C-alpha positions in Angstrom: 57.8 9.9 1.1 56.9 9.7 4.6 58.8 7.7 7.0 56.2 5.1 7.1 56.4 4.9 3.2 60.1 4.2 3.2 59.7 1.6 5.6 56.7 0.0 3.5 58.8 -0.6 0.8 61.7 -1.5 2.7 59.7 -4.4 3.9 57.3 -5.2 0.6 61.0 -6.1 -0.9 61.7 -8.2 1.6 58.7 -10.2 1.4 58.8 -10.4 -2.1 61.9 -12.0 -2.4 60.7 -14.5 -0.4 57.5 -15.2 -1.8 56.8 -18.5 -4.2 54.8 -16.1 -6.8 56.4 -13.3 -8.2 56.4 -11.0 -11.6 58.3 -13.6 -13.1 56.6 -17.0 -11.4 53.2 -15.8 -11.3 50.2 -17.5 -9.3 47.1 -18.3 -11.8 44.6 -21.0 -12.8 47.5 -23.0 -15.3 49.9 -22.8 -12.8 50.7 -26.3 -11.6 50.0 -25.3 -7.4 46.6 -24.5 -8.6 45.7 -27.6 -10.4 44.6 -30.8 -9.1 46.8 -33.2 -9.5 47.9 -35.4 -7.1 49.0 -33.3 -4.5 47.8 -31.4 -1.7 48.8 -28.3 -3.0 46.0 -27.6 -6.2 42.2 -27.4 -5.2 40.8 -26.5 -8.7 39.6 -29.3 -11.5 41.6 -31.2 -13.1 39.6 -34.2 -15.5 36.3 -34.1 -12.3 39.0 -34.6 -9.7 39.0 -31.6 -7.6 40.3 -30.7 -4.6 44.1 -31.7 -3.1 45.0 -35.0 -2.4 43.6 -34.9 1.0 40.1 -33.4 -0.1 39.9 -36.2 -2.3 40.6 -38.9 0.1 38.6 -37.9 2.7 35.6 -37.3 0.2 36.3 -40.9 -0.9 36.6 -42.3 2.9 33.0 -40.1 3.7 31.7 -41.6 0.7 32.7 -45.2 1.8 30.5 -44.3 5.0 27.5 -42.5 3.6 24.3 -45.1 2.7 23.3 -42.8 -0.6 25.9 -42.6 -3.0 26.2 -43.0 -6.8 24.6 -46.3 -7.5 21.8 -45.4 -4.7 21.4 -41.5 -4.4 19.2 -39.7 -2.5 15.7 -38.6 -3.6 12.0 -38.0 -2.5 11.8 -42.2 -3.3 14.7 -43.1 -1.0 13.9 -40.6 1.8 
């Protein structure tokens, strides 16, 4: 093994120890931090709620300012 490989193994072990996700706690679509469950980490879809809590809040604020919404959709008749 070269000196560069020796050093890289050393750094990899150090970084893996600091990482929240590892072989025992993998990050995947079922992980709590991947789900949109009301916190600011998840970005996935959870019962129609898509994105982090900030994403959802900002989307609702933008929808409130928009003259087109679920009740008044933008289409060729309203354009």
